[in-house]
C-alpha atoms as an extended CHARMM CRD file, in Angstrom:
* protein
*
        84  EXT
         1         1  MET       CA             29.4720000000     -159.6420000000      -21.7500000000  PROA      1               0.0000000000
         2         2  ILE       CA             25.9490000000     -159.5520000000      -20.2430000000  PROA      2               0.0000000000
         3         3  ARG       CA             27.1270000000     -160.6410000000      -17.2400000000  PROA      3               0.0000000000
         4         4  SER       CA             29.2630000000     -158.0350000000      -16.2040000000  PROA      4               0.0000000000
         5         5  ALA       CA             27.5620000000     -155.1290000000      -18.2490000000  PROA      5               0.0000000000
         6         6  PHE       CA             24.5410000000     -155.9950000000      -15.3360000000  PROA      6               0.0000000000
         7         7  PHE       CA             26.8930000000     -155.8660000000      -12.5820000000  PROA      7               0.0000000000
         8         8  SER       CA             28.7520000000     -152.0550000000      -13.8280000000  PROA      8               0.0000000000
         9         9  ILE       CA             25.2360000000     -151.0560000000      -13.7330000000  PROA      9               0.0000000000
        10        10  GLY       CA             24.5870000000     -151.6750000000       -9.8910000000  PROA      10              0.0000000000
        11        11  MET       CA             28.0170000000     -151.0920000000       -8.8330000000  PROA      11              0.0000000000
        12        12  PHE       CA             27.8210000000     -147.4090000000      -10.8310000000  PROA      12              0.0000000000
        13        13  VAL       CA             23.7910000000     -147.0870000000       -9.3540000000  PROA      13              0.0000000000
        14        14  VAL       CA             25.0200000000     -147.8570000000       -5.6240000000  PROA      14              0.0000000000
        15        15  LEU       CA             27.6710000000     -145.7920000000       -5.7350000000  PROA      15              0.0000000000
        16        16  CYS       CA             25.9740000000     -142.7580000000       -6.7850000000  PROA      16              0.0000000000
        17        17  GLY       CA             23.2830000000     -143.7740000000       -3.7720000000  PROA      17              0.0000000000
        18        18  GLY       CA             26.1620000000     -144.2260000000       -2.1050000000  PROA      18              0.0000000000
        19        19  THR       CA             27.0040000000     -140.4160000000       -2.7770000000  PROA      19              0.0000000000
        20        20  PHE       CA             23.6320000000     -138.4750000000       -2.2560000000  PROA      20              0.0000000000
        21        21  LEU       CA             23.7810000000     -140.9360000000        1.3270000000  PROA      21              0.0000000000
        22        22  MET       CA             26.5510000000     -137.9160000000        1.9900000000  PROA      22              0.0000000000
        23        23  VAL       CA             25.1200000000     -134.9430000000        0.3490000000  PROA      23              0.0000000000
        24        24  ASP       CA             22.1150000000     -132.8060000000        1.1900000000  PROA      24              0.0000000000
        25        25  ARG       CA             22.0570000000     -130.8870000000       -2.3770000000  PROA      25              0.0000000000
        26        26  VAL       CA             24.3850000000     -130.6480000000       -5.3830000000  PROA      26              0.0000000000
        27        27  ILE       CA             25.3190000000     -127.6880000000       -7.2070000000  PROA      27              0.0000000000
        28        28  PHE       CA             26.1650000000     -127.8350000000      -11.1790000000  PROA      28              0.0000000000
        29        29  ASN       CA             28.8720000000     -125.0860000000      -12.2280000000  PROA      29              0.0000000000
        30        30  GLU       CA             27.1160000000     -124.6810000000      -15.7810000000  PROA      30              0.0000000000
        31        31  GLY       CA             25.5670000000     -122.0240000000      -16.2380000000  PROA      31              0.0000000000
        32        32  TYR       CA             22.0510000000     -122.4420000000      -17.3170000000  PROA      32              0.0000000000
        33        33  ASP       CA             19.9540000000     -120.6000000000      -20.7000000000  PROA      33              0.0000000000
        34        34  GLN       CA             16.5970000000     -122.1920000000      -19.6700000000  PROA      34              0.0000000000
        35        35  PRO       CA             15.1830000000     -124.7010000000      -17.1520000000  PROA      35              0.0000000000
        36        36  ALA       CA             16.1580000000     -128.1550000000      -17.2310000000  PROA      36              0.0000000000
        37        37  GLN       CA             14.9610000000     -131.0050000000      -19.0700000000  PROA      37              0.0000000000
        38        38  VAL       CA             15.6630000000     -133.5470000000      -17.7040000000  PROA      38              0.0000000000
        39        39  PRO       CA             11.6890000000     -135.2180000000      -16.8070000000  PROA      39              0.0000000000
        40        40  VAL       CA             12.4950000000     -137.3220000000      -13.9950000000  PROA      40              0.0000000000
        41        41  LEU       CA             15.3090000000     -134.7110000000      -11.6760000000  PROA      41              0.0000000000
        42        42  SER       CA             13.2360000000     -131.6320000000      -12.9930000000  PROA      42              0.0000000000
        43        43  GLU       CA             10.8000000000     -131.6160000000       -9.2410000000  PROA      43              0.0000000000
        44        44  TYR       CA             14.0240000000     -132.0580000000       -7.4170000000  PROA      44              0.0000000000
        45        45  MET       CA             15.8890000000     -129.8760000000       -9.5230000000  PROA      45              0.0000000000
        46        46  THR       CA             16.2470000000     -126.1220000000       -8.4290000000  PROA      46              0.0000000000
        47        47  ALA       CA             18.0350000000     -122.5810000000       -9.7200000000  PROA      47              0.0000000000
        48        48  ASN       CA             19.6350000000     -120.8250000000       -6.9290000000  PROA      48              0.0000000000
        49        49  ALA       CA             20.3740000000     -116.9780000000       -7.1700000000  PROA      49              0.0000000000
        50        50  ASN       CA             23.9320000000     -117.6110000000       -9.2350000000  PROA      50              0.0000000000
        51        51  GLN       CA             22.2980000000     -119.7640000000      -11.9280000000  PROA      51              0.0000000000
        52        52  GLN       CA             23.1230000000     -122.7550000000      -11.7100000000  PROA      52              0.0000000000
        53        53  TYR       CA             21.4820000000     -125.5250000000      -11.2620000000  PROA      53              0.0000000000
        54        54  GLU       CA             20.6160000000     -127.1910000000       -8.1400000000  PROA      54              0.0000000000
        55        55  LEU       CA             20.0910000000     -130.5930000000       -7.4540000000  PROA      55              0.0000000000
        56        56  ALA       CA             18.7600000000     -131.6300000000       -3.4710000000  PROA      56              0.0000000000
        57        57  PRO       CA             18.0950000000     -135.5110000000       -3.2230000000  PROA      57              0.0000000000
        58        58  PRO       CA             14.7490000000     -136.5470000000       -1.3120000000  PROA      58              0.0000000000
        59        59  GLU       CA             15.6430000000     -138.8120000000        1.9860000000  PROA      59              0.0000000000
        60        60  TRP       CA             14.4720000000     -142.2850000000        0.2260000000  PROA      60              0.0000000000
        61        61  MET       CA             16.6210000000     -141.2270000000       -2.7450000000  PROA      61              0.0000000000
        62        62  PRO       CA             20.1470000000     -142.8860000000       -1.6350000000  PROA      62              0.0000000000
        63        63  PHE       CA             18.0610000000     -146.2080000000       -0.4290000000  PROA      63              0.0000000000
        64        64  SER       CA             15.9330000000     -146.6900000000       -2.9510000000  PROA      64              0.0000000000
        65        65  LEU       CA             19.2350000000     -146.3060000000       -4.9100000000  PROA      65              0.0000000000
        66        66  LEU       CA             21.7480000000     -148.3480000000       -2.2700000000  PROA      66              0.0000000000
        67        67  ALA       CA             19.0420000000     -151.3930000000       -2.4700000000  PROA      67              0.0000000000
        68        68  LEU       CA             18.5790000000     -151.0720000000       -6.6930000000  PROA      68              0.0000000000
        69        69  GLY       CA             22.1930000000     -151.5400000000       -6.8190000000  PROA      69              0.0000000000
        70        70  SER       CA             22.4450000000     -154.0630000000       -5.0990000000  PROA      70              0.0000000000
        71        71  VAL       CA             19.6230000000     -155.7010000000       -6.3500000000  PROA      71              0.0000000000
        72        72  THR       CA             21.2840000000     -155.3680000000       -9.8160000000  PROA      72              0.0000000000
        73        73  MET       CA             24.3420000000     -156.6680000000       -8.4520000000  PROA      73              0.0000000000
        74        74  LEU       CA             22.7410000000     -159.5650000000       -7.2270000000  PROA      74              0.0000000000
        75        75  TYR       CA             21.1550000000     -160.5560000000      -10.2360000000  PROA      75              0.0000000000
        76        76  SER       CA             24.0060000000     -160.8410000000      -12.7130000000  PROA      76              0.0000000000
        77        77  ILE       CA             25.7170000000     -162.7070000000       -9.9160000000  PROA      77              0.0000000000
        78        78  ALA       CA             22.9210000000     -165.0650000000      -10.4220000000  PROA      78              0.0000000000
        79        79  LEU       CA             22.4080000000     -164.7420000000      -14.6260000000  PROA      79              0.0000000000
        80        80  PRO       CA             23.5110000000     -168.3820000000      -15.5580000000  PROA      80              0.0000000000
        81        81  ARG       CA             26.9610000000     -169.4250000000      -17.0540000000  PROA      81              0.0000000000
        82        82  LYS       CA             27.3350000000     -169.2950000000      -20.7950000000  PROA      82              0.0000000000
        83        83  GLN       CA             27.5180000000     -172.6790000000      -21.9650000000  PROA      83              0.0000000000
        84        84  VAL       CA             30.0820000000     -173.4440000000      -24.1140000000  PROA      84              0.0000000000
């Protein structure tokens, strides 16, 4: 069970990295009343003229997400099998 959980988390991170590799910015359709409260992404999120959140990931983010997800997936494959 733990093997598949780590593999799926790694796959999710790899897919996020691949998505950020193809886009320059992400605009969220949901309007806002107050600034974003996400501490990790708050540096990269801004508000545009239509009162929407805009995420502009830096150039290093896709590559680091791809690397982190790949290492996590390789770790899940290398975990020892459950002893019966």
